[in-house]
C-alpha positions, 0 to 999 in steps of 0.5 A: 323285738315286735313280735315279742311285745306283741306277744306281751300284749297279747297275752295282757290283754287277753288276762285282761279280758279274761279275767273279766268272766271271774265270779269276784264281780258274782251277784251273790257276793254281798249282805244278804238279809234272811225272809224266809227259811225252812223249819227243821222242825216241820216236816214240811217245806212250808216257810217260816217268816222272817221277822222283820223286826230281826236282821237276820244277816247271811255274808256271802264274801267274795273269798268262798267263805260266808258268815251268818249273824243272827241276834248273839249267834254266828252260823260260818263257814266256805262255801262254792257255786259255779253260775246256778250251783250252790253248795256251802262245807266246814259249817260251825254255830257258836252257842253263846248264852244271853241270860234273861233269854226264856224261849228257844226260839232263835236256836230254833233258826239257828239249828235251823238255818245249819240244818237247810246248808247242809242240803243247799246243792243251787240259787236262783236269783230275781232281779239281784234282789230276792235269791232263793236256795235249793236242796237238791230236788229244788224246794227252797229252804231259803229266802234272802234280799238285798 
């Protein structure tokens, strides 16, 4: 009987300590503020600064689901990550009409974020407070802060 109890305890400890490497506590999960992005209206990889009074947030959930909120629309879908790789999929964008909007600048930002997310292949964290999202050629497409 003793070997069975020892075996069970050993297996329980292995599961407990093995789950410590689970990425459910990854530093990329949580709310990230959009700081800069690659605008699709330009042909370069120069980044456009988001105005300080705007609060565009990318939420990455440990379930592999993401949501990006803007002034009136949402971008959502799924993502997969492993160490420094990151890929977004099943991306959808709402297109709410807002009375009184004259400019389509906000929609350009949303379309740019949507297009950029489709190209993301990796990420890099700087002090767990800044995250760079990059394409396959390591061009930075989006900069986020916590």
